[in-house]
C-alpha positions, -999 to 999 in steps of 0.1 A, spaced: -905 -100 -122 -870 -99 -136 -865 -63 -124 -878 -71 -89 -850 -97 -85 -824 -72 -97 -837 -45 -72 -835 -70 -43 -800 -81 -52 -788 -45 -55 -803 -36 -21 -786 -66 -4 -753 -57 -20 -755 -21 -8 -763 -32 28 -734 -57 27 -710 -31 14 -720 -5 41 -716 -32 68 -681 -40 55 -672 -3 54 -683 2 90 -663 -28 103 -632 -15 84 -636 19 100 -639 3 135 -607 -17 128 -588 15 119 -600 32 151 -588 2 171 -554 3 154 -550 39 163 -559 33 199 -524 21 208 -500 33 234 -470 51 221 -440 46 243 -410 69 240 -375 55 237 -360 49 271 -344 81 282 -306 85 287 -296 73 321 -273 103 325 -302 127 325 -327 132 353 -355 106 360 -381 108 333 -417 115 342 -448 105 321 -467 133 303 -502 129 290 -507 142 254 -538 146 234 -536 130 199 -564 136 174 -561 113 145 -582 117 114 -604 87 105 -622 83 72 -654 64 65 -663 49 31 -696 40 15 -709 27 -18 -716 62 -30 -692 87 -44 -662 86 -20 -665 115 4 -639 118 31 -655 126 64 -631 136 92 -638 120 126 -620 134 156 -615 111 186 -591 120 213 -567 93 223 -546 95 254 -510 83 248 -482 82 274 -449 99 263 -418 98 284 -402 132 282 -368 135 299 -360 165 321 -332 185 307 -313 215 319 -334 245 313 -323 272 288 -317 308 297 -350 328 299 -358 364 293 -377 381 321 -397 413 311 -393 441 335 -422 466 338 -405 489 362 -406 526 354 -372 532 369 -347 542 343 -324 513 335 -288 514 342 -267 520 312 -249 487 303 -213 484 295 -202 485 258 -197 448 256 -225 438 280 -254 421 262 -274 411 293 -296 442 293 -317 448 261 -345 474 256 -373 464 232 -394 488 210 -419 496 239 -391 507 262 -392 476 284 -359 462 296 -352 425 291 -328 412 317 -310 380 306 -311 356 335 -297 322 332 -319 298 351 -292 272 355 -256 271 345 -245 241 327 -216 224 344 -198 202 320 -180 170 330 -149 179 311 -117 174 330 -89 198 325 -56 179 322 -25 200 327 5 182 311 39 190 326 61 213 305 88 194 287 121 196 303 141 222 287 174 211 272 188 247 277 204 264 306 188 262 340 195 299 347 215 290 379 247 311 380 270 285 397 261 250 387 286 228 406 315 227 431 344 204 420 372 191 442 399 179 419 431 164 433 458 163 406 492 147 400 515 173 383 546 165 363 565 196 352 599 208 340 616 238 323 619 245 286 633 275 267 666 287 252 687 281 283 672 248 293 701 227 278 726 248 299 706 245 331 698 208 325 729 192 312 730 156 300 742 143 333 710 152 352 693 121 363 657 134 361 647 167 346 610 164 358 595 174 391 565 153 403 542 166 430 505 166 440 483 196 433 447 204 441 420 225 425 386 237 438 366 247 407 331 256 397 312 260 364 296 294 358 265 293 337 261 323 313 230 311 294 242 282 273 235 245 278 269 234 266 294 263 272 305 273 306 332 293 323 354 272 346 370 291 375 380 287 411 412 282 430 443 261 424 473 252 445 500 239 421 534 225 427 557 228 397 595 228 391 622 209 373 653 189 377 685 209 370 722 201 372 756 217 378 787 205 359 818 204 381 855 199 373 869 168 388 905 178 393 932 175 367 927 157 334 895 175 325 871 152 341 837 167 348 808 154 369 772 167 370 755 174 403 717 168 401 695 195 416 658 199 422 637 231 420 603 228 437 580 258 431 546 263 447 520 286 430 484 297 438 462 307 409 428 315 396 419 295 364 397 310 337 387 283 312 361 281 286 345 246 289 325 229 262 303 199 272 288 175 247 257 173 270 241 193 297 255 196 333 230 171 348 241 142 326 273 123 320 294 139 293 328 144 277 342 179 279 370 200 266 384 232 280 410 259 273 421 291 288 446 308 311 456 307 347 474 336 363 496 322 392 517 337 420 547 319 435 543 316 473 574 294 479 604 277 463 627 250 475 661 241 462 679 208 469 711 192 456 730 160 460 764 177 464 771 210 482 809 206 485 818 227 454 798 259 461 786 272 494 753 283 478 751 271 442 715 285 439 730 320 436 737 314 400 700 314 392 697 351 402 662 357 415 628 340 410 600 356 391 570 353 413 543 359 386 535 337 357 506 331 333 499 295 323 481 288 291 466 254 288 438 231 278 425 197 285 399 170 280 379 150 305 348 130 314 321 138 338 303 107 351 269 111 368 268 90 400 236 104 414 215 136 412 239 154 435 273 139 428 294 134 397 329 118 393 355 138 372 384 125 353 407 152 337 439 155 319 454 189 309 486 205 298 501 240 305 528 263 293 542 293 311 547 327 294 571 343 318 606 331 327 610 314 360 646 327 367 661 361 361 695 347 349 681 319 327 655 320 300 635 289 311 597 285 314 573 262 332 555 235 313 539 202 323 508 181 325 481 175 352 463 143 358 432 148 379 405 125 394 379 142 417 343 146 426 317 173 419 287 183 440 257 196 420 240 228 433 
């Protein structure tokens, strides 16, 4: 009787355990029957389309006997969202018996496999990137522009000049009221660029009025009294200056500058005047003749002020010294200063 109860109890337990195992297996199947949804595709790509995919999960059943895993295959349909992407290049096999054209040495589009078939590389679609090419402007060079003539300057000047040299004291005695000659001059100049941003050759055309105050000592009768007659020598020259100019900054900006060089000049006229002509009929005859050629060495400083892109204002002060005597009978030379204020037009 005791063994009968034990047998009944074991049978009930086994049935309960099998029932529990079957319900657990059904629960696992239900858990696997879920819909798998792909992450939302990138909006930059083409519109996604649903793709059906077969999923075969492995489901295991358990019993009270020795655990034996039994694989159960049950297809489950799940929806995956697969975005459409730009297709990759494909290889198309060619079965033509025509001999292939020999490719270039660096051409990898035509390849021959072991069976003699030619694979032609054909790109289905070419990827067009959204990259934008930005071309930045080249920095402005601080060097020379390469333009031969950079500017045209019109420079009116005020010239104050006189004579110096070994005979200057004889020709300009102490009784002369004013040994200086003051007159306007004018220059038309340009800066020649030879490949440097700060050094230039200044040249052009000048019309200069120079000269000096001289005097003649006269005897005033008996008693040894002498008087001095004041005279004025006005000399007009044309010349071509050749100066080396150095600027602290480039031509297109405001800048200080210095210059030095020489100006060959040619005398085109001379004018003599005196306050007393009673002693000599022609007192100018004592000078002898006038030398018509001279070479003026000089230098100066100035400031170039940029008014606009096309116009600059120029302020200039310079000094000069002649190398050749002005008169044949006296050893005197030209010297003086120029004060200029003009305008430049940029080319």
